[in-house]
Backbone as CSV, one residue per row, in Angstrom:
resi,resn,N_x,N_y,N_z,CA_x,CA_y,CA_z,C_x,C_y,C_z
1,UNK,0.815,-1.200,0.000,0.000,0.000,0.000,0.860,1.265,0.000
2,UNK,1.952,1.229,0.761,2.809,2.411,0.828,3.493,2.679,-0.513
3,UNK,3.783,1.628,-1.242,4.372,1.810,-2.569,3.369,2.503,-3.502
4,UNK,2.113,2.143,-3.364,1.074,2.772,-4.182,0.956,4.252,-3.828
5,UNK,0.967,4.580,-2.532,0.895,5.985,-2.119,2.086,6.778,-2.642
6,UNK,3.261,6.187,-2.601,4.446,6.895,-3.124,4.337,7.109,-4.628
7,UNK,3.855,6.091,-5.346,3.691,6.212,-6.791,2.685,7.313,-7.123
8,UNK,1.550,7.298,-6.429,0.525,8.325,-6.647,1.081,9.705,-6.318
9,UNK,1.823,9.809,-5.223,2.396,11.086,-4.819,3.349,11.623,-5.883
10,UNK,4.176,10.743,-6.441,5.122,11.192,-7.469,4.388,11.675,-8.716
11,UNK,3.411,10.916,-9.180,2.667,11.299,-10.385,1.809,12.537,-10.124
12,UNK,1.189,12.580,-8.970,0.346,13.710,-8.601,1.186,14.972,-8.450
13,UNK,2.421,14.822,-7.972,3.317,15.957,-7.793,3.629,16.658,-9.101
14,UNK,3.752,15.890,-10.167,4.038,16.476,-11.485,2.862,17.334,-11.938
15,UNK,1.655,16.812,-11.791,0.455,17.572,-12.161,0.313,18.794,-11.259
16,UNK,0.610,18.606,-9.985,0.465,19.685,-9.023,1.411,20.848,-9.319
17,UNK,2.602,20.550,-9.802,3.527,21.621,-10.175,2.915,22.518,-11.245
18,UNK,2.246,21.906,-12.210,1.563,22.689,-13.244,0.409,23.500,-12.677
19,UNK,-0.324,22.911,-11.742,-1.437,23.631,-11.131,-0.949,24.795,-10.275
20,UNK,0.186,24.626,-9.627,0.747,25.729,-8.837,1.140,26.882,-9.757
21,UNK,1.668,26.557,-10.934,1.984,27.611,-11.905,0.715,28.341,-12.339
22,UNK,-0.366,27.587,-12.539,-1.653,28.202,-12.883,-2.126,29.100,-11.736
23,UNK,-1.948,28.636,-10.499,-2.362,29.439,-9.335,-1.596,30.754,-9.278
24,UNK,-0.316,30.716,-9.590,0.474,31.957,-9.592,-0.058,32.942,-10.628
25,UNK,-0.410,32.433,-11.803,-0.981,33.298,-12.837,-2.328,33.853,-12.369
26,UNK,-3.132,33.011,-11.708,-4.427,33.475,-11.210,-4.268,34.552,-10.147
27,UNK,-3.283,34.410,-9.282,-3.051,35.434,-8.254,-2.684,36.761,-8.904
28,UNK,-1.844,36.704,-9.932,-1.466,37.932,-10.635,-2.689,38.522,-11.343
29,UNK,-3.477,37.673,-12.002,-4.691,38.170,-12.663,-5.677,38.749,-11.661
30,UNK,-5.689,38.205,-10.462,-6.596,38.692,-9.431,-6.285,40.094,-8.960
31,UNK,-5.110,40.581,-9.268,-4.750,41.945,-8.869,-5.240,42.988,-9.884
32,UNK,-5.810,42.529,-10.990,-6.326,43.440,-12.007,-7.542,44.187,-11.455
33,UNK,-7.497,45.531,-11.454,-8.602,46.288,-10.845,-9.910,46.211,-11.627
34,UNK,-9.860,45.884,-12.904,-11.078,45.905,-13.713,-11.820,44.570,-13.733
35,UNK,-11.458,43.647,-12.864,-12.145,42.356,-12.842,-13.563,42.502,-12.300
36,UNK,-14.457,41.760,-12.896,-15.831,41.737,-12.398,-15.885,40.899,-11.120
37,UNK,-16.904,41.097,-10.309,-17.032,40.261,-9.103,-17.116,38.768,-9.418
38,UNK,-17.740,38.423,-10.548,-17.830,37.021,-10.938,-16.447,36.449,-11.251
39,UNK,-15.626,37.222,-11.952,-14.269,36.767,-12.261,-13.430,36.645,-10.992
40,UNK,-13.579,37.593,-10.073,-12.855,37.505,-8.800,-13.276,36.270,-8.020
41,UNK,-14.555,35.978,-8.043,-15.064,34.785,-7.343,-14.527,33.509,-7.980
42,UNK,-14.494,33.469,-9.316,-13.974,32.295,-10.022,-12.498,32.080,-9.706
43,UNK,-11.744,33.165,-9.637,-10.325,33.061,-9.297,-10.171,32.552,-7.870
44,UNK,-10.956,33.067,-6.948,-10.873,32.623,-5.553,-11.221,31.150,-5.405
45,UNK,-12.261,30.705,-6.094,-12.652,29.298,-6.024,-11.570,28.417,-6.631
46,UNK,-10.993,28.854,-7.748,-9.918,28.086,-8.377,-8.709,27.975,-7.457
47,UNK,-8.358,29.078,-6.805,-7.220,29.044,-5.879,-7.491,28.128,-4.690
48,UNK,-8.700,28.134,-4.188,-9.050,27.241,-3.075,-8.977,25.783,-3.504
49,UNK,-9.413,25.484,-4.725,-9.347,24.108,-5.221,-7.900,23.650,-5.366
50,UNK,-7.048,24.516,-5.889,-5.635,24.166,-6.032,-4.998,24.009,-4.659
51,UNK,-5.360,24.887,-3.713,-4.835,24.759,-2.360,-5.246,23.419,-1.742
52,UNK,-6.489,23.006,-1.972,-6.954,21.722,-1.445,-6.143,20.571,-2.027
53,UNK,-5.804,20.653,-3.306,-4.981,19.606,-3.920,-3.573,19.590,-3.334
54,UNK,-3.035,20.760,-3.028,-1.723,20.825,-2.364,-1.809,20.143,-0.992
55,UNK,-2.893,20.385,-0.289,-3.087,19.747,1.009,-3.213,18.239,0.903
56,UNK,-3.931,17.762,-0.107,-4.069,16.318,-0.323,-2.711,15.702,-0.630
57,UNK,-1.926,16.380,-1.457,-0.599,15.852,-1.781,0.276,15.789,-0.526
58,UNK,0.172,16.791,0.336,0.936,16.778,1.590,0.521,15.575,2.443
59,UNK,-0.766,15.335,2.540,-1.242,14.205,3.328,-0.804,12.870,2.727
60,UNK,-0.794,12.774,1.397,-0.319,11.547,0.750,1.145,11.321,1.077
61,UNK,1.948,12.385,1.006,3.367,12.249,1.360,3.537,11.860,2.821
62,UNK,2.760,12.496,3.694,2.892,12.238,5.120,2.502,10.801,5.460
63,UNK,1.347,10.376,4.988,0.871,9.034,5.334,1.423,7.957,4.411
64,UNK,2.213,8.355,3.419,2.913,7.385,2.595,4.099,6.780,3.315
65,UNK,4.510,7.403,4.394,5.600,6.859,5.214,5.035,5.728,6.074
66,UNK,5.686,4.573,6.044,5.108,3.417,6.735,5.151,3.481,8.262
67,UNK,6.074,4.239,8.841,6.177,4.264,10.301,6.068,5.696,10.810
68,UNK,5.763,5.809,12.095,5.694,7.140,12.714,7.034,7.847,12.677
69,UNK,8.092,7.097,12.830,9.430,7.691,12.807,9.732,8.303,11.441
70,UNK,9.332,7.613,10.387,9.544,8.157,9.036,8.658,9.374,8.784
71,UNK,7.450,9.371,9.341,6.581,10.548,9.214,7.197,11.748,9.917
72,UNK,7.726,11.506,11.098,8.384,12.579,11.841,9.617,13.073,11.089
73,UNK,10.356,12.142,10.501,11.528,12.534,9.715,11.115,13.400,8.526
74,UNK,9.988,13.053,7.893,9.501,13.868,6.775,9.096,15.257,7.255
75,UNK,8.358,15.311,8.367,7.893,16.603,8.879,9.037,17.521,9.278
76,UNK,10.139,16.963,9.737,11.270,17.789,10.170,12.300,17.997,9.066
77,UNK,12.069,17.406,7.902,12.992,17.624,6.786,12.697,18.968,6.125
78,UNK,13.605,19.423,5.296,13.413,20.696,4.588,12.172,20.632,3.701
79,UNK,11.992,19.520,2.994,10.823,19.383,2.124,9.533,19.400,2.938
80,UNK,9.522,18.735,4.078,8.338,18.705,4.924,7.979,20.078,5.459
81,UNK,8.987,20.826,5.881,8.739,22.175,6.406,8.201,23.088,5.306
82,UNK,8.756,22.959,4.111,8.267,23.758,2.976,6.832,23.367,2.636
83,UNK,6.537,22.072,2.667,5.173,21.621,2.383,4.187,22.138,3.430
84,UNK,4.574,22.093,4.699,3.697,22.615,5.752,3.448,24.106,5.537
85,UNK,4.500,24.841,5.237,4.349,26.286,5.015,3.446,26.567,3.815
86,UNK,3.588,25.788,2.749,2.760,26.038,1.565,1.296,25.684,1.821
87,UNK,1.043,24.666,2.627,-0.335,24.293,2.936,-0.969,25.316,3.877
88,UNK,-0.191,25.880,4.775,-0.741,26.801,5.779,-0.794,28.259,5.320
89,UNK,-0.191,28.592,4.187,-0.119,29.995,3.760,-1.498,30.591,3.463
90,UNK,-2.330,29.894,2.715,-3.636,30.459,2.364,-4.566,30.563,3.575
91,UNK,-4.673,29.531,4.422,-5.505,29.714,5.632,-4.980,30.815,6.551
92,UNK,-3.661,30.954,6.641,-3.112,32.053,7.450,-3.494,33.395,6.840
93,UNK,-3.483,33.482,5.522,-3.915,34.705,4.851,-5.374,35.014,5.112
94,UNK,-6.216,33.961,5.155,-7.635,34.175,5.452,-7.814,34.751,6.849
95,UNK,-6.984,34.305,7.772,-7.102,34.783,9.148,-6.521,36.183,9.342
96,UNK,-5.446,36.494,8.627,-4.713,37.733,8.874,-5.065,38.879,7.928
97,UNK,-5.451,38.565,6.719,-5.689,39.619,5.724,-7.143,40.106,5.794
98,UNK,-7.359,41.390,5.570,-8.721,41.932,5.670,-9.639,41.530,4.520
99,UNK,-9.097,41.197,3.352,-9.956,40.821,2.222,-9.407,39.569,1.554
100,UNK,-10.264,38.908,0.751,-9.867,37.698,0.042,-8.723,37.990,-0.920
101,UNK,-8.764,39.153,-1.552,-7.699,39.552,-2.477,-6.355,39.591,-1.752
102,UNK,-6.348,40.168,-0.573,-5.104,40.273,0.196,-4.628,38.911,0.690
103,UNK,-5.555,38.010,1.011,-5.141,36.686,1.488,-4.463,35.904,0.360
104,UNK,-4.915,36.078,-0.878,-4.247,35.426,-1.998,-2.832,35.945,-2.170
105,UNK,-2.666,37.249,-2.056,-1.321,37.836,-2.149,-0.450,37.380,-0.988
106,UNK,-1.016,37.249,0.203,-0.276,36.758,1.365,0.238,35.345,1.098
107,UNK,-0.621,34.509,0.506,-0.205,33.137,0.191,0.915,33.128,-0.842
108,UNK,0.885,34.068,-1.773,1.941,34.157,-2.779,3.262,34.549,-2.138
109,UNK,3.232,35.475,-1.207,4.459,35.953,-0.567,5.068,34.850,0.304
110,UNK,4.210,34.110,1.003,4.715,33.035,1.857,5.229,31.921,1.013
């Protein structure tokens, strides 16, 4: 089972890299002042969906480790810390930023 999770994580990671690039473009497009409210909403929903996929990939990596010790090793590794930061950036922006637009920019900066 763990081999399957690792395989899925590797393949999913390739797709996710492309989706993260799309998210970056969406964040930049979201800064356009002439966007309609519908377009802003579509961008926000798209960013939330991509963020959810990043979170799923993090969980696959975390639970793909067969033992608790390996999970802890992943969490304390450089890759694990970066993954935690990337998963927590958008929710932290929701809590700290006054508007949805600002929370997206906060996630980009983090």
